[in-house]
N, C-alpha and C positions, 0 to 999 in steps of 0.2 A: 320189429313193429305190431303193435296193437290195434292203431288206429291212424287212418287220413284224414288230413284238415283242409277242408277247403274255406274259403274266403269270400262271404258275401259280399258285395259293391259296397253297400252302406258300410259295412265291416272295414272295409280296405281305406273307404274313405275317414271314417274316424282314426284310423291308424296315421294320417296323413297327418292330422294336426295335434297327435297328443306329443310330450315331451319325448326327448329321443332317450330318457332314462325309463319311461314306462315300454317304447317300443322295445328296448333291450330285453324289459320282464317279460314281453308278449310270446317273444325268441323263445325264451328259455321256458316259458311256461309251451309253448307248441311242440319243443322237443319233448321235454317230460311227457305230456300227453301222449304223443306216438308211441313212445316206449313204452308207458305204463298208464292206460287212460283211467285205471281206477286206484291211481294215488291217494291216499288219505289227504295228503297236505293239499289238493287241488278241491276237497270243499265243495263236492257235486250232489246238488240240490236242482228239484225241478221246480219250475214258478207253479201258482195256484190256476192263475188265469188260463192257462195253456201247457198241460204237463208235458208239453214234446219239446219245451223250451228248457235248458238244463242251465243255471248258473254253475260260474267255475270261476275258483279264485286264482289272480294273476299276482297280485300282493295286496298289502292289507286295505288297500283303498279302491284298486282296478279289479271290475270282474267280466269274463269272457262269457257271453251267452251264445250257448250251441245248440243244434238240432241234431239228431242221429236221423241217417239216412240211409239207413241199411246197410248189407255187407257188400263188400266186395267179390268178385268171384273167386277169388284166393282166401276169402272167410274174415278178411280184415274190416274193422268197423270203418263205417264213411260218416262225419260228423262235418256239419257246416257250422260257422262261423258266423253268427246273425249281427254280432256288435260288439264292440270294447268299448266298456266307459265306466263311469264313476259309479260307484257302488248308490251313490243316492240316485243315480239318473235310473236307478234298474226296479221298474213296478210290477205286481203281479198281474195285471190286465195286459201285460204284451201277449200280443197273437202273431202265427204266421196260418198263412194259408197259400193254396195252389190256387194261381190267377185260372178263372173259366175260360178266359181269352188267347192267353201265351202258351200256360201251360207250367210255367215258372213259379219258381218259390218265390213268396215276398211276405215281409216284415216291413213294418211301418211303426214308426215311436209315436204316436197320437199327443204324447207330452207337449210337443215343440209348440202349439197352437195358442197355448196358454189360457189360464182357467175360465178365463171368461164365455170362450169359444167351448169348451167343456164342458161348462155349466149347460150352459142351453144346451147339448146334446146329451145331458141329463148324465156325464161320466164324472166318476169318481178314478184318483188313481190311488193306489196302496203302496207304498214302498215296501219291496221286498227283505230290505235288512231296517225296519224303523228303529229297533232298539239301537242302531249304531250311528243314525243319522238325527241331529239336533235340528230343530224347527226352523224352518227357513222362508223368507218372503217370498210373494209370488213373484213366477218366473216373469221378467218381464220381458212386453212385447212391444210390439208398434200401434197395437188396437187404440182406437179412440174412445174415449169416455163413453160414450154414447151407443158404442155397439152392441149393447145388450138390446137395446130398442129399435135398432133401424132392420130394414128388411133385409132376408138372407140375399147374398151375391147371386143365387143359381134357383133363386125362387119358385122359377117356371119348370125345374126340371124335379124329379121323381127317383126314388132310391133305384126302383126297378130299370129306368132309365139309363142309369149313369151304372147299376151292373152291368147291361147289357153291352156299354160301352167298353167295357173293362176295368173299370175301377177297381181299386183293392175293398175288399170287403172290409176290411179294417176302417177307411177313412169313409165309407158311404155317409152315415148319419152326420159326421163332420162338417162336411164339404158342404151340405145343404143347411147348415147351420151359421157357417162364418160368413160375415157380415161387410167385410171389408178386403180392400186386396192386398192389405198387411196381413190379415188373416190367411187368406189363402196362400201368398207367399210362404207363409210360415209352415201350413199344410204340407203342400207340395213341397218341401225342402228335402224330407226326407222319404217321399213316395215313391212306389216304383216308376219306372221311367213312362209307361202307357198309363196309369193313373194322370201324371203330372201334365201328359200332354192334350188328355181328354178334358180336365176341368180347366185348363189355360185357354184350349179350344174356344169352350164353352163361355166360359169370361168373358173373352176377347168377342166376342159375336158369333159364332161361327152356331149352324144352327147342327140340330142330331145327326140328319143324312152325310152334312159334309163332314162330321166328326165321324161318322162310320166309314165313308169312306175313304177319307184321307188319313188318319190315323189308327181307327180301328182293325180295321178288314186288313191292312197290310200285314199286320204281327198276328193275326187269327191263325191257329193253327186246323187242321184239316177236319180232324174230331174232336172230339169233348175230350178235356183229359180227367182222369181218375183222382179226385181231390183228396184222395188218401196215400197216393203213391207217392211217397215223396223223392223216393230212390229216381223214380222216373223224371218227376220234376227238378231235380235236380241235373240232371244229365241235359235238361232242357234251359238252365239258368247259369247268365254269365259268372263264373267262379273262378277263385285263382287258387290254383293248390298252393298249399302251404310248405314249402321246401326250403333247402338250403339257400335258394335264390331269392326267397322274397324278403328278405332285408333290404337288398339294394335297388328295389323297384319299390317299397315303400318309402324308402329314405328320399326316392325324386319328391316326393309328396304328390300335390295337386296339377303338376304339370301331365304328371302320367295318366289322369283321366281319361282325359277325350281319346287316348289311344287304346283302350280297353272297352269303355263302355259307349255303344251306338243306340240310338233313341232307336224304336222296333221299327220305323217304319224306313228310318236309315239301312238297318242290319237286314231287312229283308231286301233291298236292293243289292246291298253288296254279295249276297251270297247266292242271290237268284242264276238260275242256268238261262242262258239266254241262246238262241240256235241263230244269232246275228246279230249285228250292232245295234246296244243299247246305248240309249241316252237320259239322265238323269236332269233336271232342272229346277230351278227353284232362285229367290232371291237372294238378297245377300245374307250371309250368319245363317242360312238353314242348312249348312252343313256338306256341301257340293264338294268341295275339296277333301274334307275327311272321307265321306263315302268314297271317291275316287283313291284315294292312300289305302282303306281299308281294301276296297275291290283290287290293289295291287298284292298286297298281303294274300288277299283270299286265292288269287289267280296263283299267286307265288307257292302255295303252298300246296296246289293242285298239278304243279307243273308233271309231268310223266317222266320217270327215269327214260333216260339215252337221247331224250329231245333235246340238244342243245342250244335251241331257239330262246333268246332273252325275252322279256315282256318289256316295252316300251312305255314309258311315263314321260308324256311331254305336254308342255305348255308355250304360251307366245313369246315370254321374256324372259332376259336371264337370270335378272334377281326373283322372278317367280321359280325358277327352275332350282336355284341357290335353295330356296325357302322349300320346295317340295323334297330337295336331298335333303336336307337335316332333320325334315320331319319323318319320314320314311325310314331314315336310318336311324332312331327312335322306336321305330315302331314294328320294325321285324330283323328276324336273326342275322347277323352279317352275310353266313354262308347264303340264304335266301335276297340277300341285298346284291350279291354279286350276279343274282338273274336277271335284274334290272338294271337297262338301259335308262338313267336320266338325261335328258336333254332339250334344251328349247329349239321351237321348230327350224330356224333359221340357222341353226347349230348344225340340225342334221341333214337342210338340204346344203350345205356347204361342203358337207362329208360324203354325200351321195357325189357330189360334180368334181370334188375332190379324186374320187375314185376312177372318175370316167373322163378326165382331163389329163391330157399328158402335161410334163412340168414344164414350167415357162410359158403355158397359153392359158393362163388364169386370166381373170378382169378383175380389176377395183371393182368393188361394191359399193354403191353410192346411195342416200337416202332421194326419195320419192322429189325433194326439192329440186335437186340439180337437175333430173333430167325432166323436169316441168319445165323449167328455166331454158331448156336445149330446145323441147317441142314449142313453146311460144316462140322463141328463134327462128325455128324453121318454117312455123305459119308465117310469121312479118315476112321473111326472105321470099317466099311464096304469093306475099298477098292476097293468103287464104283466110277468108271470114266465115265462108260457109256455118264453120262450127266451131266452139269455144276451145280454147287450149285444156279448159278444165274437163270439158265432155269429151275429148277426142281421147284425153289422157286416163282418164275412168273406166270410158267404153274398152281402150287397150289392156289396160290392168283387171277389169273386171270381168271382163268376156274374154277376150282373145287369150290374154296369159291365164286368167283364172279357168278355162277350159278346156286350155291346151290346145289352142286350135291351129292347124299348121297350115292350114290352105283358106286360098279366097273362098273358094266352093264352099267347104266346112264352113266358114264364118256365116255365108248368107242362109245356111239353114241353124245356124245357133240360137240358143234360147237365150232372152234377154231378160229374164223376170227380174223386179226389181229397180230396173233403168227406166223406167218412166217413161221417156220420151220413145216413141217406135220410127223404125228406121226404114224405107223404103229399099227396096235392092240395089239401084242406082247410089242413095246415098252412104249403102255399107262397100260397097264397091270405090266408093271415095275415101271413105276412112281408111278402110284397108290398103291401099295407095299411098296414104299421109303415113301408116304407121309404118310401113315397108321403109320409106323415106326416114322415117323419123329411128327406127331402130340400127338402120345403114350407120345414122349418122354417130349413136353411143358404138354403136362396135368400133368405126374409125377412133374414136375417143379411147378404146380401150376400157371401157365402164358398163358395168351393167347394175339394176336397180335389182335391191332384194327381190321383188316379184318374178323379176325375169331369172333370176335364181331359182326362185320357187317352181317357174314352169320349166325351165331346164332338170332338175332332180326330179320333177316327175314325170318328164317323159322318159328320161333315164330308169325309174324305177316300173316305169308301165311296161319298156320295152324288156325287162328284166324278168318281168311277170308272166308276159308273154312267152320266153323263153321257157321259163317253168313248165308254164302248163304246155308247151311244145313237148319238153322233154318226159313230163307223164303219161303223154298217151303215145310216146314212142316205142317201137320192140323192144329197145336196151333196158335192160338195168339199171337204177344206179351206178352197180359196183362196174359196171362197163364205162362209166362215163370218164371222158378225159378229165385227168384235174387242173390240167390247164385253161379247159373251158366249160363242158361240161359240168364238173363239179360246181361251179358256182350254182347256177342254174337248179341245183336240188330242190332246194327248199325257199320259202320266202324268210327273209330277213328277221321278223318277231312269230312268235304264236301266241301273242295279247298285243292290245295297244292301249293305254289309256291318257284320253288327253284331258287336261283342265283348262279352263277360261276358253273355252271351244268358238264360243262367239267373236274373238279376234283373227282366228284364224283366214287366211285366204283359201279363194276357192283350190289354187291349187297346192296349195299344203293339203290339201282334202283329197286330192287325185295324188299327191306323192304316196301319202299313209295306208289309202286304199290297195295300193300296188304292193304294200312292206309287209302283209297279212293275209292267210289264208282266207277268201272266201266261205271256201267251203266249210269249215271249222268251226263250231260254236264258240262264243264266247268272243271272237275275233278282234272287235270293237267296243270300246268302253267310253262314252263323252260327257262330261260334266260341262255347264254351260246356260249361261242367263242372257238374252240377247237386250235385258234392259240397262246392262252392264257393257253394252258395245262399245268401246271408246275408238275404232278403228273402224274405215270405212268400208268393210272387207263382206257385202251381201253372200251369199249362197244359200243354195238349197241342195243339202244332202242327198236326196234321192237322186236327182240330175247327176251328181257326184259318184253314182256308184254304190252308197252307203244308205243303205236301207233300214231304216229305225220305225216304220208302223208298225205298232203294237207292241213295241218293245221299248216304250217312253213312259218314264215315272215323275212326278213333280211333287219337290219339297215346298212346304206350306209353313211352318214353325219355325221363327230365326231366333238362336239361344244366343245371339251377339247384341241385337241393337235392339234399345229400349224402344216401347210403343211409342212413347213419346217424340222421339228422333224419328222412328220408321213414319207416322203418321205424318210429318213436315215432308220427308223425304219421298213418300209415294206421291205428295201434291206438284213435286218436282219433278219427277218424272210422267205421270201422269196426271195432269191436272183436270179437274171436271168440266171447264169453259174449251177446254182445248183436247178433246180425246186425239191419243195417240195409237198408232195400229204397232206393234212390235213382232216381228217374225217366228216361230219357233225353229232353224235352222232348217226348214225343209218349206212345204207349200201353205202349211198352214200359219195362224198366228199363236203368238205367244200371250199369257198375262199375267198378272200378281193377283190375279182375283183369290179371294182366301188368305192372303199371306198376312201371317200377323206374327207379333213378338210374343212369348211368354215372358218378358221380363217388363219390370215398370221401374222409372227414373224420373229424372228433373224435366221441366220443358224448355228445350232447346234456346238458345238465345241471339236475335235476330239483331243487331245494333248497324248504325250507318253515322258517318264522319264527313265532316267537312273538307277534311283534307288529307291525303297520304300521311302525314308526319302526324294528325289529330290519331288515325287510326292505329299506326305502329305505336304509338305513347300509351294506348288505351291497351293493348295485346299485350304490350309489357307487363301492366298492373295483373293482367290477369295470369299470364305465366307465372308470375311471383307468387302471388295467391294461390294457385294449383300446385306447384314446388312445395309451399309449406304446407299445404295439407294433405298430399301424398308421402310427405318425408318421415312420417309415423304412422303407425298400425292405428288400429283401437285400443290397445293397452299403453300408448304411449312411445313404444319402441320404437329407434329410429329405424327409416327403411329408405332405401336406396330409390331415387323419383324418376330415374332413367330409363329412357322408353316408354314410360306410362300416358307420356303427354307427347302432341305431335301439333306442327303448322303445318298444314297444307294453301298453297297458292297457286295460279291457274299456270303459270308458265315459268320457265327457267330463271328471266330476267329477275322476278320478283321474289326468287328463291334466294339470289345472292344480296339484293335490297334488304330485306328480310333477316336475313342472317347476321349481314354487318351490323344493323341499329342493334339488335339483341345482344349481339358481344360485347355491344357499348356499354349495356346496363348490368352486368357480370352473369349475363346466363349464357348458355354452352352451347353449341346445338351439333348435331350428325347427321350430312346433309344423306338423304336417300338417292340413289343415282342406280344406272341401268346394272352396274355391277355391284350392286347393293349396298350397302349401310357405310359411310365416308366419315372416320373421325368418331369421337366416343363420348360426345357431348350428350347433355341430360335430355334436350329437347330434339325431336326429331324434326325433319323438316325436309320436303320436299314438293316437285309439282304432284297433280290431281292423278297423271299418268302410272307415278312411282307408288302411288297408293294403294295400287290393284291388291287385292288378297292380303292386307295388311289389317290390322284393329287396335285402336288404344284406349284406354280409357277414359281421356280427355283428348277433345280435340278441337285447335280452331283453324278455320278455313277465311280467309282473310282474302282482300281484294276482289270480291264478288259484285261485282258492279256491272251496272249496263255499258258494254261496249268492248268488256275484257270476258266476260262468260252471257251471253256470245260472243263472239269477235265480232266487231262492229263490219268488217271485210266479209263477211258473209251477205251483206245487202246486195251487191251486185250481182248473185244469182238470182234474187227473188223473180227479176225478170229474163233474164238472160237463161235461166236454167232451174224453175220452178220444183221440179222432183231435186234435184241439186242440194237447193234452198231447205228445203224439208230436212233431207237426210243431214245437213249441217247442222239444224237446228237440233233433230234428234239425237245425235252425237255430244253435242253440248251437253245437252238435259242430262245423258246416262254419265257423262263426265262427273258431273255435277252430283249426280243420283250415287255413284259408287264411292264420293270421296266423303259425301256426308253418313253414308252405312259403313264409315270407318270406324265411326265412333261407338264405343260401348256403355259407356256411362254420361258422359256431358258432351254436348256440342256445342259449340260457339259460330258464329257466321259473321262476317261483318265486309262493313263497304265503306266507301268514300266517293262523294257524290252519290249518283244516283244507284238504285240496286238493281241487280238483273230481273230481267223478266221473269224468269224463271222460281224466284223466290214466292212460296207462300205466306201469303196474309202481314204484308208491312206496309209500314207506310210511306207509300211515294210521292209525297207532297213536297 
């Protein structure tokens, strides 16, 4: 072998889109090049604009553009493939550079922005092989006819400011001349990720200090890189080695991109070393789950030999766990996947209880509604009206169970952050007595709630962690421990724990997790969540639960999924200007979506009201039939399966059945989103708002968004009886609608019959 090849990110993405026959020729070219890089048939020649870029012939029509990056320690040449494209798209003016912020190799194709933008920047492109290319019309772009006379989109900035923020040198002048959002979209389509984030951030309204703090700083090297050292730059650049396995990876297509390429801010979070628990937050579509998955891979790759403790990846629900398992399986090697335990949090608690409960002594676990009915019945029998059943239940769930409080005296001292209503010592004594009677009633029935199960599991794990500590401080060595008792307490269950959708876990869940991993080891817990998306009423303060994230929290602000138009309306749902709402940060502080912006553009969401439910369903049918037709072909007219690309979201389970039945009578097929995953193989996915957590669709219709449904009219009983609960119920309902709206990637349609939900922004309520 005379040469080694690596694929630049954009070259790999170009390969995804090429015809299979061209891909096969590239594989053959790569093999021949590695064996002999000086073969005459490769027709090696440098470009005139940047002599470091060489053009090689793949076949009569396609070229590989490559850059030599030095020699390996064994003397073998190292080459980077920066582009694979048709010869007519190869220009003499193409350039590479080393970014002064990230130290990475950057290649940008400025031809994509269109002739008008190039002309305004004074750039003329010269085809590298003009004698073989027939004259062609101007490249089509989405620019407007008046783009030459409009003011530049980034008129308030200078080339020096963009350079300092990390924008690639090749796009500086063009970035200052683009006049429309469409031109900017074209420019950043092939730009390095840091340039893309900076330019979109400025165009979205972030000021320079915000961009520097939230986008540039996380990607910046500690020292200024050498602008001429390509070998060092290659080591810092995300590339893929071209070897015998590259064929299958490229054949996966665009789906693979998310697995390999992290945005700079995300990558810094993934690879950072933390001396304790760390947290990443951010709005929908900012990549929290992707960061969590890549964090699992990073930690798995760092596991020390001889340590058989696995990594735990957990989240709140079963269907989300299934999704995480599938995505992680495609991200890491099977051997590493075997080192990861993937389980939803209640499954984990049940496992712990099973280990500590004798056969036949287990209890049936029931939903809160059943236990709540028993509590209401108990208070009725006692003729006790001092506190509402809802208040007593929440106090039991969030404080007594949440903090694993075993005695009345400890309850007297318990911290009650977020509960709103203060309690005197006699009032706490009264509630404790009620809870004792209530739990005795459940025990007699042989049932327990999932909250009780979580609390029991937490107590078992805390006891186990205490014994581990005792054994560590004992005089005996681990080898002398009795295998029937001491061996179990040699070590914690997990080396690392990664939690996704953290905002929905119960306090007891956190106490259980804290006891499952060693608090003295670095990188013990990594937490991803957003309290704006909390759809269950579990208030927590991590610090009070033994999980200190102070100084180890990061926030993602750029959404790569939801368009600006959809995001603008969604933000008015979750945080209306007329009624500012406070969201916690999973600790004693507050969280905010300030600076949260989308890098995508699209159509304005549609908000439509109807007189009756039947009218709304009839209109929905027409919309879905139109969407199906539009999604059934690609840009070239080739047929495409639209299944799974559009969805219908409703407020409750009853509406799922009614909506699905109606659609089935019109020739549309549905697959239901359930707690166990997708049920059925219909082309339209349908489910409740809770089931859409963590998912995304190109086109989404949310139906039945009426007053009295979102929020439920039943919460009005809390307005005077329990104002803190009333506020929490409203906040939870807002979060649910916010989560639903931000599942849409390109198109969002919201409808209702009767009066619209009070949460909907800017709709006619007459």
